[in-house]
C-alpha positions, -999 to +999 in steps of 0.1 A: +163+457+410+185+429+395+221+418+407+252+430+384+267+400+366+286+402+332+262+382+315+232+404+327+248+436+319+256+416+283+224+409+277+208+448+286+239+462+262+226+440+229+191+452+238+202+482+241+188+512+218+183+548+206+152+555+228+159+572+252+138+554+275+158+521+268+195+546+276+178+557+310+164+527+320+199+508+314+217+541+331+198+535+361+206+498+365+243+508+364+243+541+386+227+517+413+257+495+405+280+521+406+307+498+431+317+481+396+316+507+376+354+502+363+342+467+352+312+482+338+337+506+320+355+480+308+334+459+293+311+487+279+341+494+259+351+460+249+310+457+233+310+488+216+339+482+197+323+452+191+288+465+175+280+481+141+291+523+136+252+527+136+253+517+179+285+537+184+270+569+187+240+549+214+268+537+236+283+576+239+251+586+251+244+557+279+278+565+288+266+607+289+233+596+311+252+578+333+279+607+338+251+632+345+230+612+372+257+597+387+274+629+398+251+634+428+267+600+444+302+600+434+326+607+407+335+568+401+318+573+365+332+602+354+365+587+364+362+556+351+348+572+318+374+600+316+397+573+311+384+559+280+365+589+259+393+594+241+396+558+224+358+562+225+349+587+203+378+580+176+366+544+176+330+563+168+338+590+147+361+567+125+331+550+111+306+580+117+289+596+088+282+633+097+250+635+118+272+615+144+299+634+143+274+670+144+261+651+173+295+641+197+303+677+190+270+690+204+279+662+234+314+681+241+296+712+237+272+704+268+298+686+288+315+721+286+290+741+297+282+719+326+315+712+337+317+679+332+350+678+321+382+705+323+390+722+289+417+702+284+397+674+278+371+685+260+398+701+234+413+664+227+378+652+222+370+681+200+406+677+184+391+637+170+361+650+162+374+674+135+402+658+123+405+626+110+433+614+087+435+611+055+450+574+054+414+564+072+394+582+051+405+565+021+406+532+039+372+542+046+362+547+012+379+517-005+358+492+025+330+513+014+331+504-026+345+469-015+316+463+001+292+475-029+311+455-051+298+427-029+266+438-023+263+437-060+271+399-066+250+386-036+220+407-044+210+381-068+222+351-045+195+336-019+194+338+012+178+320+037+150+323+050+138+336+088+117+321+102+085+329+116+090+337+157+124+359+143+100+378+121+076+380+147+100+398+173+113+423+145+082+432+142+078+437+178+102+455+185+096+481+162+063+488+183+081+511+205+102+530+175+112+565+176+085+579+150+059+566+171+076+584+205+046+610+212+060+625+245+096+635+220+076+648+189+057+668+217+092+682+237+101+690+202+068+706+188+069+727+223+108+742+214+107+781+212+111+797+173+146+810+187+164+780+186+158+774+148+156+812+136+188+833+129+167+863+125+156+861+159+189+865+178+184+905+168+162+904+201+187+889+225+202+926+240+220+911+272+241+884+284+215+871+305+191+864+274+225+852+255+231+823+285+194+815+285+187+812+252+226+790+252+218+766+267+176+766+254+199+757+220+224+731+235+192+709+250+177+715+217+202+703+198+206+674+219+171+662+219+171+665+182+202+650+176+191+621+196+162+619+185+174+621+150+198+592+161+168+572+171+150+575+137+185+564+118+180+531+138+145+526+131+152+535+091+178+506+096+152+485+114+129+488+092+150+479+062+162+453+078+126+442+086+119+447+051+148+425+039+134+396+059+102+400+052+115+400+016+134+365+020+106+354+039+076+357+017+101+341-014+103+310+009+067+310+013+065+312-022+090+288-029+073+260-003+039+267-021+055+256-053+071+226-035+038+222-020+017+223-054+038+198-064+034+172-042-001+181-045+000+173-085+024+146-081+000+124-051-029+133-073-015+117-101-012+083-079-040+086-062-054+085-100-040+055-111-047+035-078-084+050-087-077+034-119-063+004-112-095-006-081-120+000-109-101-026-133-101-053-109-137-049-096-145-050-132-122-081-134-135-093-104-173-096-116-156-111-152-150-142-133-170-175-131-191-179-095-178-218-086-208-217-066-231-219-096-215-251-111-226-285-108-214-311-088-184-329-101-196-366-086-232-362-094-246-393-111-215-415-101-208-444-083-187-440-055-151-447-056-142-482-039-123-479-006-093-492+000-107-527+009-124-528-014-096-533-037-080-556-012-106-586-019-108-576-061-071-583-062-076-615-041-102-624-064-080-621-099-056-639-076-081-669-074 
């Protein structure tokens, strides 16, 4: 198992997704490095504040997995997380949808059932989940309206298309999407009908059966809440991928148009060069062949030499 460092933990958090495998893998790594528990929680909270709202619940699920599976080895994480869960819940709820809020509530129920935290602490978390300041709701609504206006303004604006490697990576990331997780679907399909049919509650006749069903319902609730979160993340990832493909296709069409334009331009240049070559060839053929002309000195006396000219001049002077 790799050694602990700030950069490695930050990288692992950036790669964390809502799948059970991703959460459990990172959870085991953190438990292995439990001697850094306080620093881990500090980084966990810091990174959580910077992620998009849809991923905050994944950070909470990671905390839950670490807390529950580290108890046998010590209370380092239980104590460390207890110091910041109120803030983490408040930060998550401030931008959460109804499903996320319900998932947080179910998580508190499980913690209560398994006695991970005292009742007073869990009541504080439940209070955070159930109440939100009207001003915060109004601010969220105003922010959503502003975002909608911004989207409408830039909807038709050209965007920089992704490169091929980025697109391939996004496609590869969806290979392990929640919808293709057969094992989780099998677990959900295997849930007893009592967890989803209220009419069957009449069959419960004693407290033991009620407690047993309560545990089953809580487990099913956590499983379904986690899976729904994974599906929501997958849906967002697929929408993002769809936008990437759209931008990539638009970019390729633009490059195709430019390539076709350049091809036509150079075809025209090639035609002009061919025409010049043809005309030059015809012009060369129309020129006289100098090798066929008669010799210029044919039949004429040779010109006098310099000595002959000197003798002639001397004779004339006599």
